[in-house]
N, C-alpha and C positions, 0 to 999 in steps of 0.2 A: 504494500500500500504506500502511496507517495507521502512524503514528509513535507509539511509546510511550516513556516516560521512566521509568527505574528508579532509585529513590532507596534507598540502603542505609545502615543504621545499626547500630552495635554499642555496647557500653558505653563506648567511647572515641572513636569517630569517626562522622561523618555525611557521606555523599557524595551530593550532588545531581547528577543527570544533566541536563546542559544540551545534550547532543547528540541523544539519542534513538536508538531502534533500530526499524527497520521490522519489523513482524510482521503476518501476514495477518489474525489474529483476536486478540481479547482472551484467548482460551484459549491461544493460542501464546505470548502475552506472559506469561501466568501460568506456563506450563511453564518458560520461560526464567528467570523470577524465582525459582521454587522451586529449579531446578537450581543457579543461582548462589548462592543462600542456603545450600544444603547444602554446596556446595563451599567457601564461606568458612568455615563452621563446621568442616568436616573439616580444613582447613589449620591451624586454631588449637586444636582440641579436645585435642591432645596437650600443650599448654602451660598451659591454664587449667582450673579446676574449675567455674567459673561463667561461662556464656556466654549472652548475649541478643543475637539478631540480628533485624533487621526489614527488610522491603523493602516499598516502596510503588510501585505502577505507576500512572503518570499518562497520560492520553490527550493528544492534541495541543492540547486547550483547557484542560489543567491539572486536570481532574477525576481524583480517585483512583478507579481502576476495580478495583483488587485490592490487598490488603494481607495480608502473612503475617509471623508471628513464629515464631522457632525458639529454644528455650531448652534449655540443658543445665546440670544441677546435679549435680556429683559430690562424693562425700565419702569419706574414708578411714575404715574401721572403726578403733576405738581400737587404738593400738599397731601399726598396719600401715604406717606411713609409712616 
């Protein structure tokens, strides 16, 4: 089964995957990346008003085969804080 590496970044941290995860196809790797990305944002969305997350999926020879970015920008209307 092919090995894929999932590198995640936000505005504060970058985590490079050096272990990899087996996925049957690149589409399965994409689904795992998107699910993880949205879970990361969900956990922190209550604390921040500006979030930027990125995931890159690399194959076993280091090529980026998928990349996704998720952004959230929230703002309070005047005098609503």
